C-alpha positions as CSV (number, residue, x, y, z in Angstrom):
1,X,6.7,60.9,85.6
2,X,6.0,62.9,82.5
3,X,4.6,61.4,79.3
4,X,3.1,62.5,75.9
5,X,-0.3,64.1,76.3
6,X,-3.2,61.6,76.8
7,X,-6.3,63.1,75.2
8,X,-8.5,60.9,77.3
9,X,-7.4,62.9,80.3
10,X,-8.2,66.2,78.7
11,X,-11.7,65.2,77.8
12,X,-13.0,63.5,80.9
13,X,-12.3,62.3,84.5
14,X,-10.0,59.3,85.0
15,X,-12.8,57.1,86.2
16,X,-11.2,53.7,85.3
17,X,-8.0,54.7,87.1
18,X,-9.9,55.8,90.2
19,X,-11.6,52.4,90.4
20,X,-8.2,50.6,90.5
21,X,-6.9,52.7,93.4
22,X,-10.1,53.6,95.3
23,X,-9.4,51.1,98.1
24,X,-6.1,52.8,99.0
25,X,-6.9,56.4,97.8
26,X,-10.6,57.0,98.4
27,X,-10.5,60.8,98.6
28,X,-10.8,62.6,95.2
29,X,-10.5,66.2,94.1
30,X,-10.0,68.0,90.9
31,X,-8.5,71.5,90.3
32,X,-8.4,73.4,87.1
33,X,-5.0,75.0,86.5
34,X,-4.4,77.7,83.9
35,X,-1.0,78.5,82.4
36,X,0.1,81.1,79.9
37,X,2.0,79.8,76.8
38,X,3.6,81.7,73.9
39,X,2.3,81.4,70.5
40,X,4.7,81.9,67.6
41,X,7.1,83.6,70.1
42,X,4.8,86.5,70.6
43,X,1.2,86.4,71.8
44,X,0.1,84.5,74.8
45,X,-2.9,82.4,75.5
46,X,-4.3,80.6,78.5
47,X,-4.3,76.8,78.5
48,X,-6.5,74.9,81.0
49,X,-5.4,71.6,82.6
50,X,-7.3,69.5,85.0
51,X,-5.2,68.2,87.9
52,X,-6.9,65.2,89.5
53,X,-5.7,64.3,93.0
54,X,-6.3,61.1,95.0
55,X,-5.5,61.1,98.7
56,X,-5.1,58.1,100.9
57,X,-7.4,57.5,103.9
58,X,-4.6,58.6,106.3
59,X,-4.1,61.8,104.3
60,X,-0.3,61.1,104.1
61,X,-0.1,59.9,100.5
62,X,-1.3,61.6,97.4
63,X,-1.4,60.9,93.6
64,X,-1.7,63.9,91.2
65,X,-2.7,63.1,87.6
66,X,-2.9,65.4,84.6
67,X,-2.9,64.7,80.8
68,X,0.9,64.8,80.8
69,X,2.2,63.6,84.2
70,X,1.5,61.5,87.2
71,X,3.1,62.3,90.6
72,X,3.1,60.3,93.8
73,X,4.0,62.2,97.0
74,X,4.1,61.5,100.8
75,X,4.2,63.5,103.9
76,X,5.6,60.6,106.0
77,X,8.7,59.3,104.3
78,X,10.3,56.3,105.9
79,X,12.4,54.4,103.5
80,X,12.9,54.6,99.7
81,X,12.2,50.8,99.6
82,X,8.7,51.4,101.0
83,X,7.9,54.3,98.7
84,X,9.3,52.4,95.8
85,X,6.8,49.6,96.3
86,X,3.9,52.1,96.4
87,X,5.2,53.8,93.2
88,X,5.5,50.5,91.4
89,X,2.0,49.4,92.5
90,X,0.4,52.7,91.4
91,X,2.1,52.8,88.0
92,X,1.1,49.2,87.2
93,X,-2.5,50.2,87.8
94,X,-2.1,53.3,85.7
95,X,-0.6,51.3,82.8
96,X,-3.7,49.1,82.8
97,X,-5.9,52.1,82.1
98,X,-3.8,54.1,79.7
99,X,-1.5,53.1,76.8
100,X,1.8,55.1,77.0
101,X,4.4,54.9,74.2
102,X,7.2,56.0,76.5
103,X,8.3,58.4,79.3
104,X,9.8,61.9,78.8
105,X,10.9,62.6,82.3
106,X,11.4,60.6,85.5
107,X,12.0,62.6,88.7
108,X,12.6,61.9,92.3
109,X,12.3,65.0,94.6
110,X,13.2,65.3,98.2
111,X,12.3,68.4,100.3
112,X,14.1,68.3,103.7
113,X,14.0,70.9,106.4
114,X,16.6,70.8,109.1
115,X,15.4,72.4,112.3
116,X,18.2,72.3,114.8
117,X,16.0,72.4,118.0
118,X,14.1,69.2,116.8
119,X,17.4,67.4,116.6
120,X,18.8,68.6,119.9
121,X,21.4,70.8,118.1
122,X,20.2,74.2,119.2
123,X,23.6,75.7,119.8
124,X,25.5,74.0,116.9
125,X,26.6,76.2,114.0
126,X,25.5,75.4,110.4
127,X,29.1,75.0,109.4
128,X,29.4,72.1,111.9
129,X,26.4,70.4,110.4
130,X,26.5,71.0,106.6
131,X,29.3,71.1,104.0
132,X,30.6,74.5,103.3
133,X,30.0,74.2,99.6
134,X,26.2,74.6,100.1
135,X,26.2,77.2,102.8
136,X,27.3,80.3,100.8
137,X,27.6,83.3,103.0
138,X,26.6,81.3,106.1
139,X,30.0,79.7,106.1
140,X,31.7,82.8,107.5
141,X,28.8,85.1,108.5
142,X,26.2,83.0,110.1
143,X,25.3,85.5,112.8
144,X,24.9,88.3,110.3
145,X,23.1,86.4,107.6
146,X,19.3,86.7,108.0
147,X,18.4,85.6,104.5
148,X,20.0,83.1,102.1
149,X,18.8,81.3,99.0
150,X,20.6,79.5,96.2
151,X,19.3,77.7,93.1
152,X,21.3,75.8,90.6
153,X,21.4,72.7,88.4
154,X,24.1,70.2,87.7
155,X,24.5,67.4,85.1
156,X,25.2,64.0,86.5
157,X,25.6,62.2,83.2
158,X,23.8,61.6,80.0
159,X,20.2,62.8,80.3
160,X,20.5,63.0,84.1
161,X,20.4,66.2,86.1
162,X,20.0,67.5,89.7
163,X,18.2,70.8,90.4
164,X,19.0,72.1,93.9
165,X,17.4,74.7,96.0
166,X,18.8,75.8,99.3
167,X,17.2,78.3,101.5
168,X,17.0,79.6,105.1
169,X,13.3,79.4,106.2
170,X,11.5,80.2,109.4
171,X,9.8,77.2,111.1
172,X,6.6,77.9,113.1
173,X,6.1,78.3,116.0
174,X,9.0,80.4,117.2
175,X,10.3,81.6,113.8
176,X,13.4,79.5,114.2
177,X,15.7,79.7,111.2
178,X,15.9,76.3,109.6
179,X,17.6,75.1,106.5
180,X,15.7,73.8,103.4
181,X,17.3,71.3,101.1
182,X,15.1,70.9,98.1
183,X,16.7,68.5,95.5
184,X,15.0,67.3,92.3
185,X,16.9,64.4,90.6
186,X,15.6,63.6,87.1
187,X,16.2,61.9,83.8
188,X,15.0,63.8,80.7
189,X,14.7,62.2,77.3
190,X,12.5,59.4,76.1
191,X,12.5,56.1,78.0
192,X,10.4,52.9,77.9
193,X,7.9,52.8,80.7
194,X,9.4,49.5,82.0
195,X,12.6,51.4,83.0
196,X,10.9,53.8,85.4
197,X,11.7,51.9,88.6
198,X,15.3,51.1,87.5
199,X,16.0,54.7,86.7
200,X,14.3,55.9,89.9
201,X,16.7,53.6,91.8
202,X,19.6,55.3,90.2
203,X,18.2,58.7,91.2
204,X,17.9,57.5,94.7
205,X,21.5,56.6,94.8
206,X,22.3,60.2,93.8
207,X,20.2,61.4,96.7
208,X,22.1,59.1,99.1
209,X,25.4,60.4,97.8
210,X,24.3,64.0,98.3
211,X,23.4,63.3,101.9
212,X,26.6,61.6,102.6
213,X,28.7,64.3,101.0
214,X,26.8,67.3,102.5
215,X,25.8,66.2,106.0
216,X,28.5,66.1,108.6
217,X,28.8,63.3,111.2
218,X,27.1,65.2,114.0
219,X,24.0,65.9,111.9
220,X,23.9,62.3,110.5
221,X,24.0,60.9,114.0
222,X,21.3,63.3,115.3
223,X,19.0,62.1,112.4
224,X,19.2,58.6,114.0
225,X,19.8,56.4,110.8
226,X,18.7,52.8,111.0
227,X,20.1,49.7,109.3
228,X,18.1,48.6,106.3
229,X,18.2,45.0,107.2
230,X,16.6,45.7,110.6
231,X,13.9,47.7,108.9
232,X,13.1,44.8,106.6
233,X,12.4,42.5,109.5
234,X,9.7,44.8,111.0
């Protein structure tokens, strides 16, 4: 979630916010990032930005906070409904500490790596697992293609976009060629902060549609999907 710059976060540490989340995110770190920006279209100057990170006790969840954005990430994704609850909880605590006039960008990003051996699909061709539209040269020359990468962006509607990054990567150990699907779904514009969860739900629907359209039946079955209602009873 990106928002107009908060000067409080450029001048000092987010102590008040840390107090509200310390029970769930006790591990704190800060990193100074420097980026080059253009001035009057010519000269460049370095701009420093503190990136504050708060990590859960398990080490699976992380919050990153700068003066212009807050990001919540997980290494152990189960269900959108579960992550959604955590996002809503963190944002409500964040709003109690900082006054925000509105949101400039809301994004939901999924990075999935398909490793065939982990799914029992060692001898199955990529064309039998994924839709041909995202495979590029792999569609007809899988055996001869040792490197593949594609990056593009599409418009889903007013102020809504999807940035996609597909790539063959080598999974360790064994250097097995796996397929990376990195999709960033986002709304860009200016939105009230109360709309973040609603807009995020719409982005999640786009991610579901992508999986359904791009993953063939044999792959979907190997991923062992579960019914949502059964998950809710656990």
